[in-house]
C-alpha positions as CSV (number, residue, x, y, z in Angstrom):
1,X,2.5,-10.1,-4.8
2,X,2.4,-13.6,-3.3
3,X,-1.0,-14.5,-4.9
4,X,0.0,-13.1,-8.3
5,X,-3.1,-11.0,-8.4
6,X,-3.4,-8.3,-11.0
7,X,-3.7,-4.7,-10.0
8,X,-6.2,-2.3,-11.5
9,X,-4.9,1.3,-11.3
10,X,-7.4,4.1,-10.9
11,X,-7.0,7.8,-11.4
12,X,-9.6,10.1,-9.7
13,X,-9.8,13.9,-9.7
14,X,-12.2,14.2,-6.8
15,X,-9.7,16.5,-5.0
16,X,-10.9,19.3,-7.3
17,X,-14.4,19.4,-5.7
18,X,-13.7,17.6,-2.4
19,X,-10.4,19.2,-1.2
20,X,-8.3,17.2,1.3
21,X,-8.9,18.1,4.9
22,X,-11.7,20.4,4.0
23,X,-15.1,20.4,5.6
24,X,-16.6,22.0,2.5
25,X,-17.5,20.1,-0.6
26,X,-18.2,21.8,-3.9
27,X,-20.5,20.8,-6.8
28,X,-18.8,19.5,-9.8
29,X,-18.0,16.5,-11.9
30,X,-15.6,13.8,-10.8
31,X,-13.7,11.8,-13.3
32,X,-12.7,8.2,-12.6
33,X,-10.3,6.6,-15.0
34,X,-9.8,2.8,-14.7
35,X,-6.5,1.6,-16.2
36,X,-5.4,-1.6,-17.8
37,X,-4.7,-4.6,-15.6
38,X,-1.1,-4.8,-14.3
39,X,0.2,-8.3,-13.5
40,X,2.1,-8.5,-10.2
41,X,3.7,-11.9,-10.9
42,X,7.5,-11.9,-10.9
43,X,7.7,-8.3,-9.7
44,X,8.9,-6.8,-6.4
45,X,6.6,-4.6,-4.4
46,X,8.7,-1.6,-5.4
47,X,8.5,-2.5,-9.1
48,X,4.7,-2.9,-9.0
49,X,4.3,0.3,-7.0
50,X,6.3,2.3,-9.6
51,X,4.4,0.9,-12.5
52,X,1.0,1.6,-10.9
53,X,2.1,5.1,-9.7
54,X,3.5,6.0,-13.2
55,X,0.2,5.0,-14.8
56,X,-1.8,7.0,-12.3
57,X,0.4,10.1,-12.7
58,X,0.2,10.0,-16.5
59,X,-3.5,9.6,-16.4
60,X,-4.0,12.3,-13.8
61,X,-2.2,14.7,-16.2
62,X,-4.8,13.8,-18.8
63,X,-8.0,13.9,-16.7
64,X,-7.0,16.9,-14.6
65,X,-4.5,18.8,-16.8
66,X,-5.3,22.1,-15.1
67,X,-3.8,20.9,-11.8
68,X,-0.5,19.9,-13.6
69,X,0.0,23.0,-15.7
70,X,2.9,24.3,-13.6
71,X,4.4,20.9,-12.7
72,X,7.3,19.5,-14.7
73,X,6.7,16.3,-16.5
């Protein structure tokens, strides 16, 4: 925030094949989606976090739609 650095959001569906807190890993393809640069200048930390989170959530619904099929938009 203080430096005015841009933030590059990333959405990753690795949880599908590498479940959280699981010793087991499964074979599969992981998709990594890199979003557009988001400027941090003139934003509060909360504003920037909301913007980044919203982009990641939207893109996760695209790259891992199966995980969101029973989740309200």
